[in-house]
C-alpha positions in Angstrom: -5.0 112.1 -71.6 -2.5 110.3 -73.8 1.1 111.3 -73.1 3.7 111.3 -75.9 6.3 108.5 -76.1 9.1 111.0 -75.6 7.5 112.3 -72.4 7.1 108.7 -71.1 10.8 108.0 -71.9 11.8 111.1 -70.1 9.8 110.2 -67.0 11.2 106.7 -66.8 14.7 108.0 -67.3 14.2 110.4 -64.5 12.8 107.6 -62.3 16.0 105.6 -62.9 18.3 108.5 -62.2 16.3 109.9 -59.2 16.9 108.6 -55.7 13.2 108.8 -54.9 12.4 106.4 -57.8 9.0 106.2 -59.4 7.3 108.4 -56.8 9.9 111.1 -57.1 9.6 111.2 -60.9 5.8 111.3 -60.6 6.0 114.2 -58.2 8.6 116.0 -60.4 6.4 115.7 -63.6 3.1 116.1 -61.7 1.5 112.8 -62.8 0.2 109.8 -60.9 2.8 107.3 -59.5 0.5 104.6 -60.8 0.9 105.9 -64.3 4.6 105.8 -64.0 4.4 102.2 -62.6 2.1 101.2 -65.5 4.6 102.6 -68.0 7.5 100.7 -66.4 5.5 97.5 -66.5 4.5 98.1 -70.1 8.2 98.7 -71.1 9.3 95.6 -69.3 6.6 93.4 -70.9 6.7 94.7 -74.5 10.0 96.6 -74.7 8.0 99.6 -76.0 6.1 102.5 -74.4 3.4 102.5 -77.1 -0.2 101.9 -75.9 -1.5 98.4 -76.3 -4.0 98.2 -79.1 -7.2 96.3 -78.5 -9.2 94.9 -81.4 -12.7 96.2 -81.7 -15.3 93.5 -81.3 -17.7 92.7 -84.1 -21.0 94.3 -83.5 -24.3 92.4 -83.6 -26.0 95.0 -85.7 -24.5 95.5 -89.1 -24.6 99.3 -89.5 -25.0 99.2 -93.3 -27.9 96.8 -93.1 -29.4 98.8 -90.3 -29.2 102.1 -92.2 -30.7 100.4 -95.3 -33.7 99.1 -93.4 -34.3 102.4 -91.7 -34.3 104.2 -95.0 -36.7 101.5 -96.6 -39.1 101.3 -93.7 -38.8 104.5 -91.6 -42.0 103.7 -89.7 -40.7 100.4 -88.3 -40.9 100.1 -84.5 -37.8 99.7 -82.3 -39.3 96.4 -81.1 -39.5 95.1 -84.7 -35.9 96.2 -85.4 -34.8 94.5 -82.2 -36.5 91.3 -83.3 -35.0 91.5 -86.8 -31.4 91.9 -85.5 -32.0 89.6 -82.5 -30.8 92.3 -80.0 -32.5 94.2 -77.2 -34.4 97.4 -77.8 -31.8 99.5 -76.1 -29.2 98.4 -78.7 -31.5 99.6 -81.4 -32.1 102.8 -79.6 -28.3 103.4 -79.3 -27.9 102.7 -83.0 -30.7 105.1 -83.9 -29.1 107.8 -81.7 -25.8 107.2 -83.3 -27.3 107.9 -86.8 -29.0 111.1 -85.4 -32.6 109.9 -85.1 -34.6 111.2 -82.2 -37.6 109.8 -80.6 -40.5 112.2 -80.7 -44.1 111.6 -79.9 -46.4 113.4 -82.2 -50.0 113.6 -81.0 -52.8 114.8 -83.1 -55.2 117.1 -81.3 -58.4 118.5 -82.3 -59.0 122.2 -81.6 -62.0 121.2 -79.5 -59.8 119.0 -77.2 -57.1 121.6 -76.6 -56.7 124.0 -73.7 -57.6 127.6 -74.2 -54.0 128.7 -74.4 -53.1 126.0 -76.9 -56.0 127.0 -79.2 -54.3 130.4 -79.8 -51.1 128.7 -81.0 -52.8 126.1 -83.2 -52.0 126.6 -86.9 -53.0 124.5 -89.9 
C-alpha cells in the first residue's frame, strides 16, 4: 500500500515530537516501525519522502515484433519463437499469456474411437 506524502510527513513529525520515537509514532498510526524507519532514512538520504523510481529494464523480447510474428505465423511453436528471440520457452509462454493467448490441445477423434458417452455429444 502506498501512503501519501502528507501522511508520511505527519508520521515523521509525530515521531520527532513523541517521547516514544519511531515505535510510538508507528503504534499511534498503526503501521510498521520498519516503515517509519525506512521513511526516516529516505528523508535523510534524499531530502524528500517520494518513492524512489527505478528504471524498467529493457526486455529481451520486443513486444511489437513478437506480436507481428504471432499475427503472421499463428501456428509457430513456442520452441521456434524461443529460438528466434534467443530466450527460454517460459519467456515466450509469459509473453503469449500477456497478450491473451491460451494453450489448448485440440485432438481430433473419430466417432469410432470415442467412448459411448462422448458419441452422444459429438457434433459435426
